[in-house]
PyMOL CGO cylinders between C-alpha atoms (Angstrom):
from pymol import cmd
from pymol.cgo import CYLINDER

trace = [
    CYLINDER, 93.07, 48.11, 40.33, 94.42, 50.22, 43.17, 0.3, 1, 1, 1, 1, 1, 1,
    CYLINDER, 94.42, 50.22, 43.17, 93.88, 53.91, 43.82, 0.3, 1, 1, 1, 1, 1, 1,
    CYLINDER, 93.88, 53.91, 43.82, 97.17, 55.56, 43.41, 0.3, 1, 1, 1, 1, 1, 1,
    CYLINDER, 97.17, 55.56, 43.41, 98.66, 57.12, 46.41, 0.3, 1, 1, 1, 1, 1, 1,
    CYLINDER, 98.66, 57.12, 46.41, 97.63, 60.85, 46.90, 0.3, 1, 1, 1, 1, 1, 1,
    CYLINDER, 97.63, 60.85, 46.90, 98.76, 63.20, 49.25, 0.3, 1, 1, 1, 1, 1, 1,
    CYLINDER, 98.76, 63.20, 49.25, 97.16, 64.38, 52.37, 0.3, 1, 1, 1, 1, 1, 1,
    CYLINDER, 97.16, 64.38, 52.37, 97.57, 68.36, 53.39, 0.3, 1, 1, 1, 1, 1, 1,
    CYLINDER, 97.57, 68.36, 53.39, 97.90, 67.65, 56.66, 0.3, 1, 1, 1, 1, 1, 1,
    CYLINDER, 97.90, 67.65, 56.66, 96.75, 70.44, 59.27, 0.3, 1, 1, 1, 1, 1, 1,
    CYLINDER, 96.75, 70.44, 59.27, 100.58, 71.85, 60.09, 0.3, 1, 1, 1, 1, 1, 1,
    CYLINDER, 100.58, 71.85, 60.09, 103.16, 73.56, 58.66, 0.3, 1, 1, 1, 1, 1, 1,
    CYLINDER, 103.16, 73.56, 58.66, 106.76, 72.65, 58.57, 0.3, 1, 1, 1, 1, 1, 1,
    CYLINDER, 106.76, 72.65, 58.57, 109.60, 74.90, 58.64, 0.3, 1, 1, 1, 1, 1, 1,
    CYLINDER, 109.60, 74.90, 58.64, 109.43, 78.25, 57.10, 0.3, 1, 1, 1, 1, 1, 1,
    CYLINDER, 109.43, 78.25, 57.10, 105.77, 77.64, 57.55, 0.3, 1, 1, 1, 1, 1, 1,
    CYLINDER, 105.77, 77.64, 57.55, 105.56, 75.20, 54.20, 0.3, 1, 1, 1, 1, 1, 1,
    CYLINDER, 105.56, 75.20, 54.20, 102.72, 72.54, 53.75, 0.3, 1, 1, 1, 1, 1, 1,
    CYLINDER, 102.72, 72.54, 53.75, 103.41, 69.53, 55.14, 0.3, 1, 1, 1, 1, 1, 1,
    CYLINDER, 103.41, 69.53, 55.14, 102.06, 66.42, 53.42, 0.3, 1, 1, 1, 1, 1, 1,
    CYLINDER, 102.06, 66.42, 53.42, 101.39, 62.59, 54.20, 0.3, 1, 1, 1, 1, 1, 1,
    CYLINDER, 101.39, 62.59, 54.20, 101.49, 59.96, 51.85, 0.3, 1, 1, 1, 1, 1, 1,
    CYLINDER, 101.49, 59.96, 51.85, 99.91, 56.82, 52.59, 0.3, 1, 1, 1, 1, 1, 1,
    CYLINDER, 99.91, 56.82, 52.59, 97.22, 54.56, 51.51, 0.3, 1, 1, 1, 1, 1, 1,
    CYLINDER, 97.22, 54.56, 51.51, 96.38, 53.79, 55.06, 0.3, 1, 1, 1, 1, 1, 1,
    CYLINDER, 96.38, 53.79, 55.06, 93.70, 55.91, 56.37, 0.3, 1, 1, 1, 1, 1, 1,
    CYLINDER, 93.70, 55.91, 56.37, 93.83, 54.50, 59.87, 0.3, 1, 1, 1, 1, 1, 1,
    CYLINDER, 93.83, 54.50, 59.87, 97.67, 55.37, 60.56, 0.3, 1, 1, 1, 1, 1, 1,
    CYLINDER, 97.67, 55.37, 60.56, 98.76, 57.04, 63.37, 0.3, 1, 1, 1, 1, 1, 1,
    CYLINDER, 98.76, 57.04, 63.37, 99.59, 60.55, 61.58, 0.3, 1, 1, 1, 1, 1, 1,
    CYLINDER, 99.59, 60.55, 61.58, 96.13, 60.20, 59.63, 0.3, 1, 1, 1, 1, 1, 1,
    CYLINDER, 96.13, 60.20, 59.63, 94.39, 59.82, 63.10, 0.3, 1, 1, 1, 1, 1, 1,
    CYLINDER, 94.39, 59.82, 63.10, 96.66, 62.97, 64.59, 0.3, 1, 1, 1, 1, 1, 1,
    CYLINDER, 96.66, 62.97, 64.59, 95.70, 64.96, 61.80, 0.3, 1, 1, 1, 1, 1, 1,
    CYLINDER, 95.70, 64.96, 61.80, 91.91, 64.24, 61.95, 0.3, 1, 1, 1, 1, 1, 1,
    CYLINDER, 91.91, 64.24, 61.95, 92.14, 65.04, 65.55, 0.3, 1, 1, 1, 1, 1, 1,
    CYLINDER, 92.14, 65.04, 65.55, 94.25, 68.29, 65.16, 0.3, 1, 1, 1, 1, 1, 1,
    CYLINDER, 94.25, 68.29, 65.16, 91.51, 69.06, 62.83, 0.3, 1, 1, 1, 1, 1, 1,
    CYLINDER, 91.51, 69.06, 62.83, 88.61, 68.35, 64.93, 0.3, 1, 1, 1, 1, 1, 1,
    CYLINDER, 88.61, 68.35, 64.93, 90.25, 70.31, 67.19, 0.3, 1, 1, 1, 1, 1, 1,
    CYLINDER, 90.25, 70.31, 67.19, 90.41, 73.32, 64.83, 0.3, 1, 1, 1, 1, 1, 1,
    CYLINDER, 90.41, 73.32, 64.83, 87.32, 73.56, 63.50, 0.3, 1, 1, 1, 1, 1, 1,
    CYLINDER, 87.32, 73.56, 63.50, 86.28, 73.81, 67.51, 0.3, 1, 1, 1, 1, 1, 1,
    CYLINDER, 86.28, 73.81, 67.51, 88.40, 76.83, 68.12, 0.3, 1, 1, 1, 1, 1, 1,
    CYLINDER, 88.40, 76.83, 68.12, 86.78, 78.18, 65.10, 0.3, 1, 1, 1, 1, 1, 1,
    CYLINDER, 86.78, 78.18, 65.10, 83.77, 78.09, 65.73, 0.3, 1, 1, 1, 1, 1, 1,
    CYLINDER, 83.77, 78.09, 65.73, 83.98, 79.10, 69.21, 0.3, 1, 1, 1, 1, 1, 1,
    CYLINDER, 83.98, 79.10, 69.21, 86.16, 81.94, 67.48, 0.3, 1, 1, 1, 1, 1, 1,
    CYLINDER, 86.16, 81.94, 67.48, 82.95, 82.61, 65.66, 0.3, 1, 1, 1, 1, 1, 1,
    CYLINDER, 82.95, 82.61, 65.66, 80.51, 83.17, 68.99, 0.3, 1, 1, 1, 1, 1, 1,
    CYLINDER, 80.51, 83.17, 68.99, 82.72, 85.22, 70.60, 0.3, 1, 1, 1, 1, 1, 1,
    CYLINDER, 82.72, 85.22, 70.60, 83.01, 87.20, 67.59, 0.3, 1, 1, 1, 1, 1, 1,
    CYLINDER, 83.01, 87.20, 67.59, 79.24, 87.09, 67.35, 0.3, 1, 1, 1, 1, 1, 1,
    CYLINDER, 79.24, 87.09, 67.35, 78.93, 88.35, 71.05, 0.3, 1, 1, 1, 1, 1, 1,
    CYLINDER, 78.93, 88.35, 71.05, 81.83, 91.09, 70.77, 0.3, 1, 1, 1, 1, 1, 1,
    CYLINDER, 81.83, 91.09, 70.77, 79.89, 92.81, 67.98, 0.3, 1, 1, 1, 1, 1, 1,
    CYLINDER, 79.89, 92.81, 67.98, 76.69, 92.56, 69.49, 0.3, 1, 1, 1, 1, 1, 1,
    CYLINDER, 76.69, 92.56, 69.49, 78.23, 94.57, 71.98, 0.3, 1, 1, 1, 1, 1, 1,
    CYLINDER, 78.23, 94.57, 71.98, 79.75, 97.54, 69.87, 0.3, 1, 1, 1, 1, 1, 1,
    CYLINDER, 79.75, 97.54, 69.87, 79.53, 100.07, 72.80, 0.3, 1, 1, 1, 1, 1, 1,
    CYLINDER, 79.53, 100.07, 72.80, 81.47, 98.10, 75.10, 0.3, 1, 1, 1, 1, 1, 1,
    CYLINDER, 81.47, 98.10, 75.10, 84.59, 96.56, 72.62, 0.3, 1, 1, 1, 1, 1, 1,
    CYLINDER, 84.59, 96.56, 72.62, 87.75, 98.00, 73.17, 0.3, 1, 1, 1, 1, 1, 1,
    CYLINDER, 87.75, 98.00, 73.17, 90.02, 98.45, 70.32, 0.3, 1, 1, 1, 1, 1, 1,
    CYLINDER, 90.02, 98.45, 70.32, 92.80, 96.21, 71.75, 0.3, 1, 1, 1, 1, 1, 1,
    CYLINDER, 92.80, 96.21, 71.75, 89.65, 93.22, 71.96, 0.3, 1, 1, 1, 1, 1, 1,
    CYLINDER, 89.65, 93.22, 71.96, 88.85, 93.49, 68.14, 0.3, 1, 1, 1, 1, 1, 1,
    CYLINDER, 88.85, 93.49, 68.14, 92.06, 93.67, 67.33, 0.3, 1, 1, 1, 1, 1, 1,
    CYLINDER, 92.06, 93.67, 67.33, 93.02, 90.70, 69.28, 0.3, 1, 1, 1, 1, 1, 1,
    CYLINDER, 93.02, 90.70, 69.28, 89.95, 88.91, 67.96, 0.3, 1, 1, 1, 1, 1, 1,
    CYLINDER, 89.95, 88.91, 67.96, 90.42, 89.94, 64.10, 0.3, 1, 1, 1, 1, 1, 1,
    CYLINDER, 90.42, 89.94, 64.10, 94.14, 88.39, 64.90, 0.3, 1, 1, 1, 1, 1, 1,
    CYLINDER, 94.14, 88.39, 64.90, 92.63, 85.20, 66.13, 0.3, 1, 1, 1, 1, 1, 1,
    CYLINDER, 92.63, 85.20, 66.13, 89.70, 84.84, 63.18, 0.3, 1, 1, 1, 1, 1, 1,
    CYLINDER, 89.70, 84.84, 63.18, 92.22, 85.29, 61.03, 0.3, 1, 1, 1, 1, 1, 1,
    CYLINDER, 92.22, 85.29, 61.03, 94.12, 81.80, 62.26, 0.3, 1, 1, 1, 1, 1, 1,
    CYLINDER, 94.12, 81.80, 62.26, 91.35, 80.39, 62.92, 0.3, 1, 1, 1, 1, 1, 1,
    CYLINDER, 91.35, 80.39, 62.92, 90.12, 81.36, 59.15, 0.3, 1, 1, 1, 1, 1, 1,
    CYLINDER, 90.12, 81.36, 59.15, 93.24, 80.18, 57.88, 0.3, 1, 1, 1, 1, 1, 1,
    CYLINDER, 93.24, 80.18, 57.88, 93.12, 76.74, 59.70, 0.3, 1, 1, 1, 1, 1, 1,
    CYLINDER, 93.12, 76.74, 59.70, 89.86, 75.80, 58.20, 0.3, 1, 1, 1, 1, 1, 1,
    CYLINDER, 89.86, 75.80, 58.20, 90.78, 77.07, 55.03, 0.3, 1, 1, 1, 1, 1, 1,
    CYLINDER, 90.78, 77.07, 55.03, 93.57, 74.25, 55.01, 0.3, 1, 1, 1, 1, 1, 1,
    CYLINDER, 93.57, 74.25, 55.01, 91.08, 71.75, 56.83, 0.3, 1, 1, 1, 1, 1, 1,
    CYLINDER, 91.08, 71.75, 56.83, 88.26, 71.92, 53.45, 0.3, 1, 1, 1, 1, 1, 1,
    CYLINDER, 88.26, 71.92, 53.45, 91.61, 72.45, 50.78, 0.3, 1, 1, 1, 1, 1, 1,
    CYLINDER, 91.61, 72.45, 50.78, 92.51, 68.88, 52.43, 0.3, 1, 1, 1, 1, 1, 1,
    CYLINDER, 92.51, 68.88, 52.43, 89.20, 67.25, 52.65, 0.3, 1, 1, 1, 1, 1, 1,
    CYLINDER, 89.20, 67.25, 52.65, 88.27, 68.58, 49.76, 0.3, 1, 1, 1, 1, 1, 1,
    CYLINDER, 88.27, 68.58, 49.76, 91.58, 66.39, 47.71, 0.3, 1, 1, 1, 1, 1, 1,
    CYLINDER, 91.58, 66.39, 47.71, 90.41, 63.94, 50.08, 0.3, 1, 1, 1, 1, 1, 1,
    CYLINDER, 90.41, 63.94, 50.08, 86.75, 64.10, 48.50, 0.3, 1, 1, 1, 1, 1, 1,
    CYLINDER, 86.75, 64.10, 48.50, 87.78, 63.78, 45.23, 0.3, 1, 1, 1, 1, 1, 1,
    CYLINDER, 87.78, 63.78, 45.23, 90.29, 60.80, 45.78, 0.3, 1, 1, 1, 1, 1, 1,
    CYLINDER, 90.29, 60.80, 45.78, 87.17, 59.20, 47.30, 0.3, 1, 1, 1, 1, 1, 1,
    CYLINDER, 87.17, 59.20, 47.30, 84.42, 59.77, 44.46, 0.3, 1, 1, 1, 1, 1, 1,
    CYLINDER, 84.42, 59.77, 44.46, 83.97, 57.36, 41.87, 0.3, 1, 1, 1, 1, 1, 1,
    CYLINDER, 83.97, 57.36, 41.87, 85.01, 58.52, 38.31, 0.3, 1, 1, 1, 1, 1, 1,
    CYLINDER, 85.01, 58.52, 38.31, 81.74, 57.47, 36.00, 0.3, 1, 1, 1, 1, 1, 1,
]
cmd.load_cgo(trace, "trace")
């Protein structure tokens, strides 16, 4: 018995900001590998921003308002990307988990 084809939420948006999905049973295909690589970059960027935020917040007297706004905007974008990755991987985990 084969597992039914499940949609994978991709780590980028389509026109008008709508989510993009991949419909395939092939885990090693080109688009799947591309999505894996984009997710890795997004997670790496989020980790770097978290480090920058920690440093900036620990030096409150020196942080300019414009710098804090930029950091907040970038952290919001990174959080959106990381949430999309978590949702996508959560769906993949749900598909891969054995049903008892």
